[in-house]
Every structure is written in structure tokens, then in C-alpha cells.
VOKEKE-62722 format. One record per residue (C-alpha): x, y, z. Coordinates in Angstrom, 2 decimals, decimal comma. Layout:
REM residues N
+---------+---------+---------+
!      xx !      yy !      zz !
+---------+---------+---------+
!       X !       Y !       Z !
...
+---------+---------+---------+
END
This chain:
REM residues 482
+---------+---------+---------+
!      xx !      yy !      zz !
+---------+---------+---------+
!    9,47 !   25,83 !  -19,41 !
!   10,56 !   25,50 !  -15,47 !
!   13,91 !   23,36 !  -15,09 !
!   13,56 !   19,84 !  -15,07 !
!   13,44 !   18,29 !  -11,49 !
!   16,81 !   16,32 !  -10,44 !
!   17,11 !   13,55 !   -8,14 !
!   13,06 !   14,53 !   -6,26 !
!   10,81 !   13,43 !   -3,68 !
!    6,93 !   14,20 !   -5,07 !
!    4,23 !   13,23 !   -2,30 !
!    0,80 !   12,81 !   -3,02 !
!   -2,35 !   12,64 !   -0,84 !
!   -6,06 !   13,13 !   -1,21 !
!   -8,00 !   15,98 !   -0,39 !
!   -8,53 !   16,44 !    3,15 !
!   -5,88 !   14,63 !    4,18 !
!   -2,61 !   16,04 !    6,06 !
!    1,13 !   14,72 !    4,56 !
!    3,21 !   12,87 !    6,83 !
!    5,22 !   15,43 !    8,42 !
!    8,30 !   13,15 !    7,75 !
!    8,63 !   13,25 !    4,82 !
!    8,19 !   16,83 !    4,26 !
!   11,76 !   18,07 !    4,80 !
!   12,86 !   16,02 !    1,57 !
!    9,87 !   16,70 !   -0,64 !
!   10,29 !   19,28 !   -3,87 !
!    6,35 !   19,34 !   -4,69 !
!    3,01 !   18,07 !   -2,69 !
!    0,36 !   16,95 !   -4,90 !
!   -3,43 !   17,32 !   -3,16 !
!   -5,87 !   15,37 !   -5,52 !
!   -8,62 !   17,61 !   -5,24 !
!  -10,26 !   18,25 !   -9,14 !
!  -11,96 !   15,36 !  -10,92 !
!  -12,83 !   15,27 !  -14,48 !
!  -16,37 !   13,58 !  -14,67 !
!  -19,42 !   13,88 !  -16,73 !
!  -21,93 !   16,95 !  -15,97 !
!  -25,64 !   17,06 !  -16,72 !
!  -25,20 !   17,71 !  -19,96 !
!  -23,12 !   14,56 !  -20,59 !
!  -20,21 !   16,51 !  -21,66 !
!  -16,78 !   16,61 !  -19,35 !
!  -17,06 !   18,57 !  -16,47 !
!  -14,39 !   19,80 !  -14,11 !
!  -14,96 !   19,58 !  -10,48 !
!  -12,37 !   21,10 !   -7,49 !
!  -12,49 !   21,09 !   -4,05 !
!  -11,66 !   24,37 !   -2,64 !
!   -9,62 !   23,14 !    0,61 !
!   -6,59 !   22,42 !   -1,20 !
!   -4,64 !   24,12 !    1,15 !
!   -6,70 !   24,20 !    3,78 !
!   -4,45 !   21,51 !    5,90 !
!   -1,60 !   24,11 !    6,01 !
!   -0,78 !   28,50 !    6,73 !
!   -0,41 !   29,11 !    2,97 !
!    1,93 !   32,02 !    3,92 !
!    4,52 !   29,50 !    5,86 !
!    4,52 !   26,62 !    3,27 !
!    8,00 !   25,91 !    1,98 !
!    7,07 !   23,00 !   -0,71 !
!    5,01 !   23,68 !   -3,81 !
!    1,42 !   22,77 !   -3,96 !
!    0,41 !   21,43 !   -7,03 !
!   -3,65 !   20,11 !   -7,69 !
!   -4,28 !   17,10 !   -8,54 !
!   -6,34 !   16,58 !  -11,31 !
!   -7,96 !   12,91 !  -12,05 !
!  -10,29 !   12,06 !  -14,40 !
!  -13,05 !    9,14 !  -13,29 !
!  -13,27 !    5,89 !  -15,28 !
!  -17,04 !    6,74 !  -16,41 !
!  -15,55 !   10,18 !  -18,04 !
!  -13,58 !    8,09 !  -20,52 !
!  -15,95 !    9,23 !  -23,33 !
!  -16,48 !   12,28 !  -22,49 !
!  -12,55 !   13,28 !  -22,32 !
!  -12,18 !   11,42 !  -26,32 !
!  -14,72 !   14,05 !  -27,37 !
!  -12,87 !   17,14 !  -25,28 !
!   -9,75 !   16,30 !  -27,32 !
!  -11,28 !   16,12 !  -30,85 !
!  -12,12 !   19,32 !  -31,25 !
!  -10,09 !   22,07 !  -30,70 !
!  -12,46 !   24,53 !  -29,14 !
!  -12,87 !   22,09 !  -26,51 !
!   -9,49 !   21,17 !  -25,65 !
!   -9,15 !   25,30 !  -25,73 !
!  -11,85 !   25,96 !  -23,18 !
!  -10,59 !   22,74 !  -20,97 !
!   -7,31 !   24,37 !  -21,04 !
!   -8,68 !   27,59 !  -19,59 !
!  -10,90 !   25,99 !  -17,02 !
!   -7,57 !   24,17 !  -15,69 !
!   -5,55 !   27,31 !  -15,46 !
!   -8,54 !   28,84 !  -13,55 !
!   -8,48 !   26,35 !  -11,21 !
!   -4,86 !   26,43 !  -10,21 !
!   -5,20 !   29,71 !   -9,96 !
!   -8,25 !   29,74 !   -7,95 !
!   -7,13 !   27,51 !   -5,03 !
!   -3,78 !   29,31 !   -5,22 !
!   -1,35 !   26,35 !   -6,44 !
!    2,09 !   26,26 !   -7,62 !
!    0,64 !   24,48 !  -10,57 !
!   -1,30 !   21,32 !  -11,81 !
!   -0,27 !   17,57 !  -11,73 !
!   -2,44 !   16,41 !  -14,57 !
!   -3,64 !   12,29 !  -14,74 !
!   -5,71 !   11,51 !  -16,89 !
!   -4,70 !    7,77 !  -17,54 !
!   -6,94 !    6,21 !  -20,01 !
!   -6,44 !    8,32 !  -22,98 !
!   -7,23 !    6,44 !  -26,54 !
!   -4,52 !    6,00 !  -29,11 !
!   -6,11 !    7,78 !  -31,72 !
!   -5,70 !   11,06 !  -29,27 !
!   -2,21 !   10,84 !  -28,70 !
!   -1,47 !   13,94 !  -31,23 !
!   -4,42 !   16,48 !  -29,45 !
!   -3,21 !   14,86 !  -25,37 !
!    0,34 !   16,09 !  -26,29 !
!   -0,97 !   19,12 !  -27,76 !
!   -3,03 !   19,55 !  -24,19 !
!   -0,26 !   19,41 !  -22,23 !
!    2,01 !   21,49 !  -24,56 !
!   -0,56 !   24,37 !  -24,32 !
!   -1,68 !   23,70 !  -20,55 !
!    2,20 !   24,20 !  -19,72 !
!    2,53 !   27,37 !  -21,78 !
!   -0,63 !   28,83 !  -20,47 !
!    0,26 !   28,28 !  -16,63 !
!    3,68 !   29,23 !  -17,52 !
!    2,72 !   32,46 !  -18,23 !
!    1,18 !   32,69 !  -14,73 !
!    4,52 !   31,25 !  -12,88 !
!    3,27 !   27,54 !  -12,53 !
!    4,42 !   24,26 !  -13,55 !
!    2,74 !   21,53 !  -15,10 !
!    3,23 !   17,22 !  -13,90 !
!    1,58 !   14,80 !  -16,62 !
!    1,22 !   11,43 !  -15,56 !
!    1,50 !    8,78 !  -17,73 !
!    0,95 !    4,98 !  -16,89 !
!    2,81 !    1,64 !  -17,37 !
!    1,61 !    0,75 !  -20,52 !
!    1,82 !   -3,65 !  -21,34 !
!    4,23 !   -3,32 !  -24,21 !
!    6,84 !   -1,12 !  -25,55 !
!    3,70 !    0,86 !  -27,50 !
!    3,46 !    4,16 !  -24,43 !
!    0,28 !    4,61 !  -26,52 !
!   -1,70 !    8,37 !  -26,31 !
!    1,50 !    9,23 !  -24,54 !
!    4,59 !   10,58 !  -26,19 !
!    7,07 !   10,35 !  -23,60 !
!    9,65 !   12,14 !  -25,39 !
!    7,29 !   14,97 !  -26,10 !
!    5,89 !   15,40 !  -22,82 !
!    9,23 !   15,45 !  -21,31 !
!    9,90 !   18,30 !  -23,65 !
!    6,81 !   20,19 !  -22,24 !
!    6,04 !   19,68 !  -18,93 !
!    8,07 !   20,29 !  -15,79 !
!    8,18 !   16,33 !  -14,87 !
!    6,37 !   12,90 !  -16,15 !
!    5,43 !   10,81 !  -13,54 !
!    4,74 !    7,21 !  -13,88 !
!    2,37 !    5,74 !  -12,65 !
!    3,30 !    1,57 !  -11,83 !
!    0,38 !   -1,23 !  -13,02 !
!   -1,93 !   -1,83 !  -10,82 !
!   -1,60 !   -5,70 !  -10,30 !
!    1,30 !   -6,08 !   -8,52 !
!    2,05 !   -9,77 !   -9,98 !
!    3,25 !   -8,03 !  -13,44 !
!    5,20 !   -4,74 !  -11,47 !
!    8,06 !   -5,46 !  -12,57 !
!    7,33 !   -7,39 !  -15,99 !
!    5,79 !   -4,23 !  -17,64 !
!    7,91 !   -1,13 !  -15,86 !
!   10,51 !   -2,91 !  -17,01 !
!    9,97 !   -3,40 !  -20,47 !
!    8,76 !    0,11 !  -21,16 !
!   11,38 !    1,81 !  -19,54 !
!   13,88 !   -0,41 !  -21,62 !
!   12,42 !    0,40 !  -24,54 !
!   12,76 !    3,79 !  -24,11 !
!   15,91 !    3,82 !  -23,25 !
!   16,97 !    1,94 !  -25,92 !
!   15,00 !    4,65 !  -27,84 !
!   17,75 !    7,06 !  -26,26 !
!   15,31 !    8,79 !  -23,87 !
!   16,62 !   10,58 !  -21,04 !
!   14,96 !    9,92 !  -17,87 !
!   15,99 !   12,89 !  -15,87 !
!   12,74 !   14,00 !  -15,91 !
!   10,52 !   11,28 !  -15,18 !
!   10,23 !    9,83 !  -11,46 !
!    8,07 !    6,87 !  -10,91 !
!    5,45 !    7,04 !   -8,69 !
!    5,57 !    4,65 !   -5,58 !
!    2,41 !    4,41 !   -3,51 !
!    2,43 !    3,14 !    0,44 !
!   -0,99 !    1,45 !    0,10 !
!   -1,05 !   -2,20 !    0,16 !
!   -3,11 !   -4,17 !   -2,79 !
!   -5,77 !   -6,74 !   -2,72 !
!   -6,74 !   -8,62 !   -5,90 !
!  -10,50 !  -10,38 !   -6,63 !
!  -12,10 !  -11,70 !   -9,44 !
!  -13,31 !   -7,67 !   -9,78 !
!   -9,63 !   -6,61 !  -10,18 !
!   -7,46 !   -4,56 !   -7,71 !
!   -8,19 !   -2,47 !   -5,16 !
!   -6,37 !   -0,57 !   -2,43 !
!   -5,75 !   -1,25 !    0,89 !
!   -3,70 !    0,21 !    3,94 !
!   -1,49 !   -1,96 !    5,81 !
!   -3,72 !   -3,17 !    9,01 !
!   -6,37 !   -4,20 !    6,80 !
!   -4,14 !   -6,48 !    4,44 !
!   -2,76 !   -8,21 !    7,28 !
!   -6,11 !   -8,13 !    9,48 !
!   -7,19 !  -10,52 !    6,39 !
!   -4,59 !  -12,98 !    7,43 !
!   -5,20 !  -12,64 !   10,71 !
!   -9,06 !  -13,90 !   10,77 !
!   -9,53 !  -16,70 !   12,44 !
!  -12,02 !  -18,98 !   13,52 !
!  -12,92 !  -21,84 !   16,44 !
!  -14,66 !  -25,05 !   15,21 !
!  -17,18 !  -25,11 !   17,86 !
!  -20,38 !  -27,65 !   18,57 !
!  -22,11 !  -27,12 !   20,92 !
!  -19,98 !  -26,00 !   24,25 !
!  -16,88 !  -26,28 !   25,64 !
!  -16,00 !  -28,03 !   28,16 !
!  -12,50 !  -28,00 !   30,38 !
!  -10,00 !  -29,82 !   28,94 !
!  -11,74 !  -30,07 !   25,65 !
!  -10,01 !  -29,79 !   22,07 !
!  -10,58 !  -26,71 !   20,39 !
!   -9,86 !  -26,43 !   15,97 !
!   -8,10 !  -23,46 !   15,20 !
!   -8,36 !  -22,16 !   11,25 !
!   -6,82 !  -19,04 !   10,08 !
!   -8,85 !  -19,56 !    7,56 !
!   -6,92 !  -16,68 !    4,64 !
!   -3,39 !  -17,89 !    6,12 !
!   -3,30 !  -21,56 !    6,21 !
!   -1,61 !  -23,85 !    3,43 !
!   -3,27 !  -26,69 !    4,74 !
!   -6,63 !  -24,91 !    3,12 !
!   -5,45 !  -24,33 !   -0,46 !
!   -4,38 !  -20,58 !    0,47 !
!   -0,36 !  -19,79 !    0,32 !
!    0,16 !  -18,98 !    3,49 !
!    1,91 !  -15,76 !    4,08 !
!    5,67 !  -16,12 !    2,02 !
!    7,88 !  -14,00 !   -0,27 !
!    6,59 !  -13,12 !   -3,99 !
!    9,93 !  -13,51 !   -5,87 !
!    7,88 !  -11,88 !   -8,55 !
!    6,14 !   -8,96 !   -6,80 !
!    9,22 !   -8,61 !   -4,41 !
!    6,58 !   -8,16 !   -0,90 !
!    4,68 !  -10,22 !    1,32 !
!    1,89 !  -11,99 !   -0,19 !
!   -0,68 !  -14,13 !    0,54 !
!   -3,52 !  -16,15 !   -1,14 !
!   -6,68 !  -17,87 !   -0,14 !
!  -10,11 !  -18,52 !   -1,59 !
!  -13,69 !  -17,52 !    0,19 !
!  -16,51 !  -17,12 !   -0,89 !
!  -16,96 !  -15,10 !   -4,47 !
!  -13,35 !  -16,92 !   -5,43 !
!   -9,84 !  -16,51 !   -5,28 !
!   -7,83 !  -13,05 !   -3,53 !
!   -4,72 !  -12,65 !   -3,06 !
!   -3,14 !   -9,59 !   -0,85 !
!    0,00 !   -8,07 !   -1,42 !
!    1,84 !   -6,38 !    1,59 !
!    3,40 !   -2,96 !    1,12 !
!    6,29 !   -2,03 !    3,60 !
!    9,99 !   -1,19 !    4,37 !
!   10,94 !   -4,56 !    2,22 !
!    9,36 !   -4,23 !   -0,83 !
!    9,78 !   -0,59 !   -1,12 !
!   13,61 !   -0,90 !   -1,09 !
!   12,99 !   -3,36 !   -4,73 !
!   10,58 !   -0,40 !   -5,75 !
!   13,29 !    2,40 !   -5,06 !
!   15,98 !    0,04 !   -7,29 !
!   13,64 !   -0,30 !  -10,04 !
!   14,55 !    3,88 !  -10,06 !
!   18,16 !    3,30 !   -9,43 !
!   18,79 !    0,81 !  -12,28 !
!   17,11 !    3,01 !  -14,73 !
!   18,60 !    6,49 !  -13,23 !
!   15,45 !    7,68 !  -13,48 !
!   15,28 !   10,99 !  -11,77 !
!   13,86 !   10,99 !   -8,96 !
!   10,18 !    9,42 !   -7,37 !
!    6,79 !   10,37 !   -6,26 !
!    4,90 !    8,87 !   -3,11 !
!    1,46 !    8,03 !   -3,34 !
!   -0,66 !    8,02 !   -0,07 !
!    1,62 !   10,23 !    1,59 !
!   -0,73 !   11,34 !    4,11 !
!   -0,56 !   10,54 !    8,13 !
!   -1,40 !    7,52 !    8,57 !
!   -0,41 !    4,90 !   10,97 !
!   -1,89 !    1,98 !    8,96 !
!    0,36 !    2,96 !    5,99 !
!    4,44 !    2,18 !    6,31 !
!    6,83 !    4,26 !    7,36 !
!    9,19 !    4,44 !    4,77 !
!   10,94 !    8,19 !    5,06 !
!   14,27 !    6,85 !    6,57 !
!   14,74 !    4,13 !    3,57 !
!   13,96 !    7,35 !    0,96 !
!   15,80 !    9,81 !    2,79 !
!   18,49 !    7,42 !    2,77 !
!   18,12 !    6,70 !   -1,28 !
!   17,51 !   10,47 !   -1,84 !
!   20,81 !   11,04 !   -0,56 !
!   22,83 !    8,41 !   -2,33 !
!   23,46 !    6,03 !    0,60 !
!   22,60 !    3,14 !   -1,45 !
!   19,81 !    0,75 !   -0,59 !
!   19,17 !   -2,33 !    1,71 !
!   17,63 !   -5,53 !   -0,22 !
!   16,35 !   -7,45 !    2,64 !
!   14,19 !  -10,15 !    2,50 !
!   11,72 !  -10,68 !    6,06 !
!   12,96 !  -13,20 !    8,82 !
!   11,46 !  -16,37 !    7,44 !
!    9,72 !  -17,52 !   10,89 !
!    7,80 !  -13,99 !   11,27 !
!    5,59 !  -14,90 !    8,33 !
!    4,40 !  -18,37 !    9,95 !
!    1,30 !  -17,93 !   11,77 !
!    1,43 !  -18,01 !   15,67 !
!   -1,06 !  -19,10 !   17,78 !
!   -1,76 !  -17,96 !   21,34 !
!   -4,00 !  -18,27 !   24,21 !
!   -4,36 !  -16,98 !   27,77 !
!   -4,74 !  -20,03 !   29,14 !
!   -5,08 !  -23,84 !   28,15 !
!   -2,15 !  -25,26 !   25,36 !
!   -1,99 !  -24,81 !   21,74 !
!   -0,99 !  -27,89 !   21,28 !
!    2,32 !  -29,41 !   19,08 !
!    4,00 !  -27,57 !   16,72 !
!    1,53 !  -24,47 !   16,45 !
!    2,33 !  -23,63 !   20,19 !
!    6,13 !  -22,94 !   18,93 !
!    6,13 !  -19,38 !   17,62 !
!    8,95 !  -17,89 !   15,19 !
!   11,63 !  -20,67 !   15,76 !
!   14,07 !  -20,87 !   12,94 !
!   12,91 !  -24,00 !   10,74 !
!    9,31 !  -24,24 !   12,03 !
!    6,62 !  -24,95 !   10,17 !
!    3,55 !  -22,74 !    9,41 !
!    0,60 !  -24,27 !   11,11 !
!   -2,58 !  -22,62 !    9,73 !
!   -4,56 !  -24,74 !   11,50 !
!   -3,97 !  -25,59 !   15,48 !
!   -5,73 !  -27,21 !   18,42 !
!   -6,34 !  -25,40 !   21,74 !
!   -6,99 !  -27,74 !   25,03 !
!   -9,46 !  -25,92 !   27,27 !
!   -8,07 !  -25,03 !   30,53 !
!   -9,10 !  -27,22 !   33,60 !
!  -11,41 !  -24,50 !   35,10 !
!  -14,12 !  -22,62 !   33,65 !
!  -14,36 !  -19,18 !   32,63 !
!  -13,65 !  -16,80 !   29,97 !
!  -10,49 !  -17,36 !   28,22 !
!   -9,11 !  -15,91 !   24,77 !
!   -7,60 !  -17,93 !   22,00 !
!   -5,76 !  -15,64 !   19,21 !
!   -3,43 !  -15,74 !   16,03 !
!   -0,65 !  -13,23 !   15,18 !
!    0,98 !  -12,76 !   11,60 !
!    3,40 !  -10,59 !   10,27 !
!    4,83 !   -8,99 !    7,30 !
!    7,89 !   -8,77 !    8,72 !
!    8,17 !   -5,82 !   10,16 !
!    4,75 !   -5,20 !   12,59 !
!    2,87 !   -8,17 !   13,96 !
!   -1,46 !   -7,92 !   13,95 !
!   -3,37 !  -10,00 !   15,53 !
!   -7,34 !  -10,88 !   16,10 !
!   -8,42 !  -13,15 !   19,41 !
!  -11,87 !  -14,25 !   20,37 !
!  -13,38 !  -15,20 !   23,20 !
!  -14,60 !  -18,69 !   24,10 !
!  -16,55 !  -19,31 !   27,26 !
!  -15,29 !  -22,79 !   29,12 !
!  -18,10 !  -24,63 !   31,37 !
!  -17,62 !  -27,87 !   33,63 !
!  -19,82 !  -29,42 !   31,58 !
!  -19,69 !  -27,64 !   27,95 !
!  -22,67 !  -28,15 !   25,88 !
!  -24,07 !  -24,80 !   26,48 !
!  -25,28 !  -23,11 !   23,47 !
!  -23,78 !  -20,17 !   23,79 !
!  -19,89 !  -21,22 !   23,69 !
!  -19,27 !  -20,20 !   20,12 !
!  -16,26 !  -18,32 !   18,65 !
!  -17,48 !  -15,38 !   18,22 !
!  -17,38 !  -13,21 !   21,28 !
!  -20,43 !  -11,51 !   22,59 !
!  -20,65 !   -8,59 !   25,24 !
!  -20,97 !  -11,23 !   27,87 !
!  -18,74 !  -14,11 !   27,53 !
!  -15,84 !  -11,30 !   27,03 !
!  -14,68 !   -8,67 !   24,63 !
!  -15,18 !   -7,98 !   21,56 !
!  -12,82 !   -7,16 !   19,21 !
!  -13,20 !   -4,13 !   17,07 !
!  -13,46 !   -3,98 !   12,98 !
!   -9,78 !   -3,28 !   12,72 !
!   -6,69 !   -5,04 !   14,67 !
!   -4,19 !   -2,80 !   15,89 !
!   -0,07 !   -3,35 !   15,78 !
!    2,85 !   -3,03 !   17,01 !
!    5,34 !   -1,82 !   15,41 !
!    9,17 !   -2,70 !   14,92 !
!   11,98 !   -0,60 !   14,39 !
!   13,22 !   -0,58 !   11,19 !
!   15,94 !   -2,90 !    9,58 !
!   19,31 !   -1,24 !    9,39 !
!   20,43 !    0,41 !    6,10 !
!   23,19 !   -1,40 !    4,45 !
!   24,53 !   -0,35 !    0,69 !
!   23,89 !   -3,37 !   -1,45 !
!   22,86 !   -4,59 !   -4,40 !
!   21,16 !   -8,13 !   -3,61 !
!   19,20 !   -9,45 !   -0,74 !
!   21,03 !  -10,13 !    2,44 !
!   19,90 !  -13,76 !    3,61 !
!   19,46 !  -11,77 !    7,36 !
!   17,85 !   -8,69 !    7,94 !
!   18,67 !   -6,46 !   10,46 !
!   17,74 !   -7,27 !   14,59 !
!   14,23 !   -5,84 !   15,03 !
!   12,33 !   -5,08 !   18,17 !
!    9,35 !   -6,72 !   19,34 !
!    5,98 !   -6,80 !   20,05 !
!    5,55 !   -6,20 !   23,91 !
!    4,28 !   -9,11 !   25,68 !
!    0,72 !   -8,99 !   27,34 !
!   -1,05 !  -12,15 !   29,11 !
!   -4,53 !  -10,87 !   29,81 !
!   -7,54 !  -10,80 !   27,40 !
!   -7,55 !   -6,77 !   26,35 !
!  -10,91 !   -5,09 !   24,58 !
!   -9,41 !   -4,86 !   20,94 !
!   -7,32 !   -7,47 !   19,22 !
!   -3,70 !   -6,97 !   19,88 !
!   -0,67 !   -8,22 !   18,27 !
!    0,58 !  -10,04 !   21,23 !
!    3,71 !  -12,43 !   21,95 !
!    4,73 !  -14,86 !   24,54 !
!    6,75 !  -14,00 !   27,50 !
!   10,12 !  -12,65 !   25,49 !
!    8,63 !  -12,03 !   22,28 !
!    9,80 !  -13,50 !   19,22 !
!   13,69 !  -14,51 !   18,34 !
!   16,25 !  -12,14 !   16,85 !
!   16,66 !  -13,31 !   13,10 !
!   18,55 !  -16,36 !   12,22 !
!   18,21 !  -16,42 !    8,15 !
!   15,01 !  -16,69 !    5,66 !
!   14,07 !  -20,22 !    6,34 !
+---------+---------+---------+
END
């Protein structure tokens, strides 16, 4: 058995992606998820492995051990159950897994079978025990994933037995952020009460944001998450004449339309917003440094052996959490902060004309969240842009609409949907301007003022892509969490 990791940092990336270089210096292990247990043509469980696991780097120069991530697809639940039911099939699968690790020259395997039937507890423990022994013979290690159960019963996953034989056990958080702390704290408290040491257990944290619909919870990147909040519409019938009043709507960020608005969800410890669209209610939780720090605090409170960061690939659409992680791993403490409240309010902008009333007063302390605004068209004809900027407290994401204003109005082509002859068209993905990250200060409770952050660059002319823009001078500095 390999020595258990102590305060480790694991990284998990999909095959074909490149790990974020800012994370590699502190990493203990890199997992590349490149093998899938699915269903073969005969209906039995079949393992498929992508051979490009190590393609991202020079194998001879790698400084971090690379593990082959093996996941079981949802449709493979029944074949996996049959595989665990018979000793010959189980032994054959162990040989198959060991051969896959050897074929891609991995330093070990990260086994992610999260839907094992409760009745197969003994068989799953036997699989992990024998696989760890087999890999050890080849100088390779084994990390095993366990799901967060909804009760104290860990189902098919015997934590003490798995900790005994595997190099590490990685606890996968629940998909739904609304039950994140309830489930994790419940199972960790029960295992702690049973006397289990957590030195070999790491918590898997994901940099992806979450979207819950009636179909379940899915992962989205931060740009897509905030891009949904920045969706806007101009209620135009016919054309727009000079001086006309145009109603603007932030359909997904407006409390006036029955949504929650962008807010800090105390239960999930994350920025969140809920709204209703065709197909039913939606809730988005945005992952950033604020929420990540609270998740790390859970690791600190239960004295877990480390963390594993999923979605650790290089991507501008994912939060840069590495300074926060490095500070935590070095024992420097955590800054538990809430985002500056006014930054969570929608900001309405226009290249000309006037956003009337309080909607035009962006990010002011004590200001209200205005999801429905009124734009007074300028006094001359032309193509003008109106925009909506939203924030999670760290970055600002905006979308724009190009509107044609004429002397008389009544022109059918004047609409809230940009056209190629009426002005620039927004791209499918919003762009962002990132703020600097909050300064790290050791604390055990959220502060009422986050550290100062930089503002997005101000622009005053239409662009070909939707961008985050601010009035001259940018948003104000932090002044509390109103």
C-alpha cells in the first residue's frame, strides 16, 4: 500500500484538455478522465480507453504523477452490477483496468463508480482491494471515488475498508448545491463519530457552475452562467422614433418578473439566481472565489487530508481559484467574504440616450436591483446600443442590443434583435472583464466588506461582441454588503 497523501491537491481534467499551469506547482496528482465503463455489443460491461491520456505534455519531463480516470456511464449500472456479482468477471475486470493503466503509462487509476447498488458493498470492496494490490505490483496507485450519501448510510461504499486499501478516497459532492452542506456535513459527522480518520480523504471541488432545471442539475462554465443572467430584451412594437421611451427587461435577473434576482444564497454559500422560462423554473449557482473559500472551509473544519479540483483545465471561462487554494494548502488561512452587495444588482447602460430613474444608477451603495428599465431614445436618428451588465462580485459580464432610431419611428426593422444592417451582432458567448481577487486574510467568519477590486474597462462605442462595460470611472469601491 502506498503512503496516504497528507494535505494533497489533486487535479482532474477531461482527456484532451491542458491542466491550468497555475495549479500544477502545488499538485500532488493529476487525473485525466479518459476511460469509460459502458455497455458492449453483447450487453456486458465494456471498458473504452482514450490512448491520448498523456498527449498534453512531455512524458519524460512530467513532475506530477498522472492517473487514469475511469468512470462508469449511467447506462452501465446494470452491467456493472452483473460484473460485481461473479468472481470470474470481477477478476477479469481487474486485469482489464490494470492493462489500461499500463497501456497509457499512467502512474495509477482513479476509479469513479458512483452508482453501485447497496447490495454489492462487499463485492465493491473486494474490487478495490484486489485492484489496489494488482496495481501495487506494477508500482501504481489507486484512488477511489465515493459519493456523498443523503443519509449516514454510505451504501455500497465502506469508507473504513476503502481507506485501508486505497492510496486515497475522494469524496464527490452532491450535484445540487442547495443540499451541498447538508449532505456533506451529515456524512462527515457520522463517519467522524464512528472514529474514522480523515487523513486519506479529500473533497472534490468543481470549478464549474451549476444549472438546475426540471431535468436535473448540469454543469455550465461561469461565462454561460452569468450570460444567462445578462439576457435582455427591448419591448419594441414597430419602430423607435427619436425621444421614444423603450422598455428594457432582464428576464432572468429581474425580481419584478417573479425571479429571485442575483443574490448570495446563504444555504449554498454561493451567488445564485432563479427564474422561470419556457420549460419551467431554473436556478443557477455561480462558482467563484467566494464560494470556493467556503468549500475549503468545510475541508478545514473536518480536517480532511486534502482537496481534488475538478475542471482544472486551462480556461478563461472558469474562476481562477489557485491563489485561494495555495493559501489554504500552505496553512495561511482562509478569507470568508461575501461579494459586495451592489455589484450583484443589474446595471443598465446605453451608448446614447438616457436610462431613466434608479436603473441608471449602477452599483451605488444602497441602490435597488432594477430588472426592468426604461431607455429614452436620443434626439437624433441612428443605431444605438443598450446593454445589461451583471456580476458575481468578481467579474462583470454584459450583453448588448443594437436598436435603430428614426425621425418618425414605425419602421418594422427596428427591433430588439440586432441585425447585420442595424448594427453589430452579439456573439453566442458573452465576454468578461475580471476583477482582481480579494486579498487573503485569515478569518473564521464572513467579513462585511470584501477587499477592493479592480473595475472593468469603460467603453463608449459599440463593439462587435457583447462586452462588460461601465460608466466612466467604473463601479464604486466596496462599501458593505447591502
